DOVEX-728960 format. One record per residue (C-alpha): residue number from 1; residue in three letters; x, y, z. Coordinates in nm, 3 decimals. Layout:
<sites>
<site><i>NUM</i><aa>ALA</aa><px>X</px><py>Y</py><pz>Z</pz></site>
...
</sites>
This chain:
<sites>
<site><i>1</i><aa>MET</aa><px>1.903</px><py>-5.343</py><pz>4.110</pz></site>
<site><i>2</i><aa>ASN</aa><px>2.121</px><py>-5.347</py><pz>3.799</pz></site>
<site><i>3</i><aa>ASN</aa><px>1.814</px><py>-5.362</py><pz>3.579</pz></site>
<site><i>4</i><aa>VAL</aa><px>1.663</px><py>-5.056</py><pz>3.747</pz></site>
<site><i>5</i><aa>ARG</aa><px>1.991</px><py>-4.867</py><pz>3.714</pz></site>
<site><i>6</i><aa>THR</aa><px>2.019</px><py>-4.967</py><pz>3.350</pz></site>
<site><i>7</i><aa>LEU</aa><px>1.663</px><py>-4.852</py><pz>3.281</pz></site>
<site><i>8</i><aa>LEU</aa><px>1.727</px><py>-4.516</py><pz>3.454</pz></site>
<site><i>9</i><aa>VAL</aa><px>2.046</px><py>-4.458</py><pz>3.255</pz></site>
<site><i>10</i><aa>ALA</aa><px>1.869</px><py>-4.553</py><pz>2.932</pz></site>
<site><i>11</i><aa>ALA</aa><px>1.581</px><py>-4.317</py><pz>3.012</pz></site>
<site><i>12</i><aa>LEU</aa><px>1.821</px><py>-4.031</py><pz>3.087</pz></site>
<site><i>13</i><aa>LEU</aa><px>2.014</px><py>-4.092</py><pz>2.766</pz></site>
<site><i>14</i><aa>ALA</aa><px>1.691</px><py>-4.107</py><pz>2.565</pz></site>
<site><i>15</i><aa>GLY</aa><px>1.583</px><py>-3.775</py><pz>2.716</pz></site>
<site><i>16</i><aa>ALA</aa><px>1.921</px><py>-3.621</py><pz>2.634</pz></site>
<site><i>17</i><aa>VAL</aa><px>1.893</px><py>-3.736</py><pz>2.275</pz></site>
<site><i>18</i><aa>VAL</aa><px>1.534</px><py>-3.612</py><pz>2.233</pz></site>
<site><i>19</i><aa>ALA</aa><px>1.584</px><py>-3.269</py><pz>2.393</pz></site>
<site><i>20</i><aa>PRO</aa><px>1.828</px><py>-3.120</py><pz>2.136</pz></site>
<site><i>21</i><aa>SER</aa><px>1.614</px><py>-3.232</py><pz>1.843</pz></site>
<site><i>22</i><aa>ALA</aa><px>1.309</px><py>-3.068</py><pz>2.002</pz></site>
<site><i>23</i><aa>GLN</aa><px>1.505</px><py>-2.744</py><pz>2.036</pz></site>
<site><i>24</i><aa>ALA</aa><px>1.627</px><py>-2.769</py><pz>1.678</pz></site>
<site><i>25</i><aa>ALA</aa><px>1.264</px><py>-2.760</py><pz>1.558</pz></site>
<site><i>26</i><aa>THR</aa><px>1.241</px><py>-2.393</py><pz>1.663</pz></site>
<site><i>27</i><aa>HIS</aa><px>1.373</px><py>-2.169</py><pz>1.387</pz></site>
<site><i>28</i><aa>CYS</aa><px>1.438</px><py>-1.800</py><pz>1.451</pz></site>
<site><i>29</i><aa>TYR</aa><px>1.537</px><py>-1.532</py><pz>1.202</pz></site>
<site><i>30</i><aa>ASP</aa><px>1.555</px><py>-1.154</py><pz>1.175</pz></site>
<site><i>31</i><aa>LYS</aa><px>1.301</px><py>-0.978</py><pz>0.955</pz></site>
<site><i>32</i><aa>VAL</aa><px>1.329</px><py>-0.620</py><pz>0.833</pz></site>
<site><i>33</i><aa>VAL</aa><px>1.007</px><py>-0.421</py><pz>0.871</pz></site>
<site><i>34</i><aa>TYR</aa><px>0.948</px><py>-0.068</py><pz>0.739</pz></site>
<site><i>35</i><aa>ARG</aa><px>0.709</px><py>0.146</py><pz>0.937</pz></site>
<site><i>36</i><aa>LYS</aa><px>0.576</px><py>0.500</py><pz>0.910</pz></site>
<site><i>37</i><aa>HIS</aa><px>0.580</px><py>0.746</py><pz>1.195</pz></site>
<site><i>38</i><aa>ALA</aa><px>0.246</px><py>0.806</py><pz>1.362</pz></site>
<site><i>39</i><aa>VAL</aa><px>0.092</px><py>1.117</py><pz>1.206</pz></site>
<site><i>40</i><aa>GLN</aa><px>-0.018</px><py>1.363</py><pz>1.472</pz></site>
<site><i>41</i><aa>ASP</aa><px>-0.097</px><py>1.658</py><pz>1.245</pz></site>
<site><i>42</i><aa>PRO</aa><px>-0.256</px><py>1.516</py><pz>0.926</pz></site>
<site><i>43</i><aa>HIS</aa><px>-0.338</px><py>1.861</py><pz>0.782</pz></site>
<site><i>44</i><aa>ARG</aa><px>0.014</px><py>1.993</py><pz>0.854</pz></site>
<site><i>45</i><aa>VAL</aa><px>-0.118</px><py>2.309</py><pz>1.016</pz></site>
<site><i>46</i><aa>THR</aa><px>0.182</px><py>2.348</py><pz>1.245</pz></site>
<site><i>47</i><aa>GLY</aa><px>0.439</px><py>2.351</py><pz>0.964</pz></site>
<site><i>48</i><aa>THR</aa><px>0.227</px><py>2.585</py><pz>0.754</pz></site>
<site><i>49</i><aa>ALA</aa><px>0.174</px><py>2.832</py><pz>1.041</pz></site>
<site><i>50</i><aa>ILE</aa><px>0.540</px><py>2.839</py><pz>1.146</pz></site>
<site><i>51</i><aa>GLY</aa><px>0.654</px><py>2.874</py><pz>0.785</pz></site>
<site><i>52</i><aa>ALA</aa><px>0.409</px><py>3.156</py><pz>0.721</pz></site>
<site><i>53</i><aa>ALA</aa><px>0.515</px><py>3.344</py><pz>1.034</pz></site>
<site><i>54</i><aa>LEU</aa><px>0.886</px><py>3.314</py><pz>0.951</pz></site>
<site><i>55</i><aa>GLY</aa><px>0.828</px><py>3.402</py><pz>0.586</pz></site>
<site><i>56</i><aa>GLY</aa><px>0.625</px><py>3.707</py><pz>0.686</pz></site>
<site><i>57</i><aa>LEU</aa><px>0.898</px><py>3.824</py><pz>0.922</pz></site>
<site><i>58</i><aa>ILE</aa><px>1.167</px><py>3.782</py><pz>0.658</pz></site>
<site><i>59</i><aa>GLY</aa><px>0.949</px><py>3.947</py><pz>0.392</pz></site>
<site><i>60</i><aa>HIS</aa><px>0.884</px><py>4.244</py><pz>0.619</pz></site>
<site><i>61</i><aa>GLN</aa><px>1.258</px><py>4.319</py><pz>0.623</pz></site>
<site><i>62</i><aa>VAL</aa><px>1.252</px><py>4.389</py><pz>0.247</pz></site>
<site><i>63</i><aa>GLY</aa><px>1.154</px><py>4.719</py><pz>0.083</pz></site>
<site><i>64</i><aa>GLY</aa><px>0.952</px><py>5.005</py><pz>0.220</pz></site>
<site><i>65</i><aa>GLY</aa><px>0.594</px><py>5.139</py><pz>0.201</pz></site>
<site><i>66</i><aa>LYS</aa><px>0.360</px><py>4.933</py><pz>-0.022</pz></site>
<site><i>67</i><aa>GLY</aa><px>0.656</px><py>4.718</py><pz>-0.132</pz></site>
<site><i>68</i><aa>ARG</aa><px>0.714</px><py>4.615</py><pz>0.226</pz></site>
<site><i>69</i><aa>ASP</aa><px>0.349</px><py>4.512</py><pz>0.265</pz></site>
<site><i>70</i><aa>LEU</aa><px>0.364</px><py>4.312</py><pz>-0.057</pz></site>
<site><i>71</i><aa>ALA</aa><px>0.693</px><py>4.148</py><pz>0.048</pz></site>
<site><i>72</i><aa>THR</aa><px>0.541</px><py>4.058</py><pz>0.387</pz></site>
<site><i>73</i><aa>VAL</aa><px>0.239</px><py>3.891</py><pz>0.226</pz></site>
<site><i>74</i><aa>GLY</aa><px>0.454</px><py>3.717</py><pz>-0.036</pz></site>
<site><i>75</i><aa>GLY</aa><px>0.695</px><py>3.595</py><pz>0.231</pz></site>
<site><i>76</i><aa>ALA</aa><px>0.409</px><py>3.463</py><pz>0.442</pz></site>
<site><i>77</i><aa>VAL</aa><px>0.262</px><py>3.271</py><pz>0.147</pz></site>
<site><i>78</i><aa>ALA</aa><px>0.598</px><py>3.131</py><pz>0.039</pz></site>
<site><i>79</i><aa>GLY</aa><px>0.689</px><py>3.042</py><pz>0.397</pz></site>
<site><i>80</i><aa>GLY</aa><px>0.355</px><py>2.868</py><pz>0.450</pz></site>
<site><i>81</i><aa>VAL</aa><px>0.403</px><py>2.656</py><pz>0.139</pz></site>
<site><i>82</i><aa>ALA</aa><px>0.760</px><py>2.570</py><pz>0.238</pz></site>
<site><i>83</i><aa>GLY</aa><px>0.660</px><py>2.485</py><pz>0.596</pz></site>
<site><i>84</i><aa>HIS</aa><px>0.377</px><py>2.263</py><pz>0.469</pz></site>
<site><i>85</i><aa>LYS</aa><px>0.616</px><py>2.072</py><pz>0.240</pz></site>
<site><i>86</i><aa>ILE</aa><px>0.880</px><py>2.033</py><pz>0.508</pz></site>
<site><i>87</i><aa>GLN</aa><px>0.629</px><py>1.890</py><pz>0.756</pz></site>
<site><i>88</i><aa>ARG</aa><px>0.485</px><py>1.656</py><pz>0.490</pz></site>
<site><i>89</i><aa>HIS</aa><px>0.834</px><py>1.525</py><pz>0.413</pz></site>
<site><i>90</i><aa>ARG</aa><px>0.908</px><py>1.465</py><pz>0.782</pz></site>
<site><i>91</i><aa>GLN</aa><px>0.574</px><py>1.287</py><pz>0.843</pz></site>
<site><i>92</i><aa>ASP</aa><px>0.598</px><py>1.064</py><pz>0.536</pz></site>
<site><i>93</i><aa>ARG</aa><px>0.939</px><py>0.924</py><pz>0.628</pz></site>
<site><i>94</i><aa>THR</aa><px>0.963</px><py>0.558</py><pz>0.716</pz></site>
<site><i>95</i><aa>TYR</aa><px>1.204</px><py>0.395</py><pz>0.953</pz></site>
<site><i>96</i><aa>ARG</aa><px>1.355</px><py>0.049</py><pz>0.942</pz></site>
<site><i>97</i><aa>GLU</aa><px>1.310</px><py>-0.191</py><pz>1.233</pz></site>
<site><i>98</i><aa>ILE</aa><px>1.455</px><py>-0.540</py><pz>1.269</pz></site>
<site><i>99</i><aa>VAL</aa><px>1.213</px><py>-0.785</py><pz>1.432</pz></site>
<site><i>100</i><aa>ARG</aa><px>1.308</px><py>-1.131</py><pz>1.563</pz></site>
<site><i>101</i><aa>VAL</aa><px>1.062</px><py>-1.398</py><pz>1.440</pz></site>
<site><i>102</i><aa>CYS</aa><px>1.059</px><py>-1.754</py><pz>1.577</pz></site>
<site><i>103</i><aa>ASN</aa><px>0.858</px><py>-2.050</py><pz>1.450</pz></site>
</sites>
C-alpha cells in the first residue's frame, strides 16, 4: 500500500512540475497593426456633390446680375474641389489597432 501511495504522490508531483513548463512554452505579445478604413465611395462623389452644393449656395450670396451667376458657378467648382479633397483625406486615414498574438 505504501508503494502505491508513493507512486501516486510521485506521479502527481511529476505532473505538477511538467504543467508549468508546458504553459511557459506559450508566448504572447501585443502587436501594433495599422489598417485603412473600408472605402465605400472610391470616386468621392458624395464629398464632391455636397461641396459643390454648399459652394454654389455661398457663391450665390455674392454680387448681383451676371456677377452673381459667375460667383455661383465659381463657388460650386471651388466647393466641389474642396469637398473631394476633404473626403479623400477622411478615406485615406489609417487607424492603429493592437492585436494580441500568441505562439
